[in-house]
C-alpha positions in Angstrom: -55.8 44.2 16.0 -53.4 43.4 12.9 -49.8 42.0 12.9 -48.7 45.6 12.1 -50.2 46.5 15.7 -47.9 44.1 17.5 -44.6 45.4 18.8 -41.4 43.7 17.9 -41.1 40.5 20.0 -44.7 40.1 20.8 -46.7 37.0 19.9 -50.2 36.5 18.5 -52.6 34.0 17.4 -54.0 34.5 13.9 -57.9 34.8 13.9 -58.7 36.1 10.5 -56.9 36.7 7.1 -58.8 39.3 4.7 -57.1 38.7 1.4 -57.9 37.6 -2.2 -57.8 33.9 -3.1 -54.3 34.3 -4.7 -52.4 35.9 -1.8 -54.5 33.4 0.6 -52.8 30.7 -1.3 -49.2 32.2 -0.9 -49.7 32.8 2.8 -51.1 29.2 3.3 -47.9 28.0 1.5 -45.9 29.7 4.1 -48.0 28.1 7.1 -49.8 31.5 7.7 -53.2 29.8 8.7 -55.9 30.7 11.1 -55.4 29.8 14.6 -51.6 29.7 14.2 -49.1 31.5 16.9 -46.9 34.0 15.4 -44.3 36.1 16.6 -43.3 39.6 15.3 -39.6 39.5 15.1 -38.8 42.9 13.3 -40.2 45.6 11.3 -37.9 47.2 8.7 -36.8 50.8 9.3 -39.4 52.4 7.0 -42.0 49.9 8.1 -42.5 48.4 4.7 -41.8 44.8 5.6 -42.4 42.7 8.6 -40.3 39.8 9.7 -42.4 36.8 11.4 -41.7 33.7 13.2 -43.9 30.6 13.0 -43.1 27.0 13.4 -39.4 27.9 14.0 -39.4 29.4 10.2 -39.0 33.1 9.5 -41.2 34.8 6.9 -41.2 38.1 5.5 -44.3 40.0 4.7 -45.2 43.3 2.9 -46.8 45.8 5.4 -50.1 45.6 3.3 -50.3 42.0 3.7 -49.7 42.0 7.4 -52.3 44.7 7.9 -54.9 42.2 6.4 -54.1 39.4 9.0 -56.1 40.1 12.3 -54.4 38.6 15.4 -55.2 38.3 19.0 -52.1 39.4 21.4 -50.7 36.7 23.5 -49.3 37.7 26.8 
């Protein structure tokens, strides 16, 4: 499943990131790396952006970026 599939308030562990090298560097700079636990806080009304929490920081991703990050839901 991808970050987009998580419901608002659900957590997941990042399993795989399928992006080009340039975007991978950008995600790494935000702390988005494999095995990191994230929480999907909220999606924008149109679904174009997603607000995530990781390590007590908030990061906003475009929906296309979130679709390329595979996660495993944490219950």
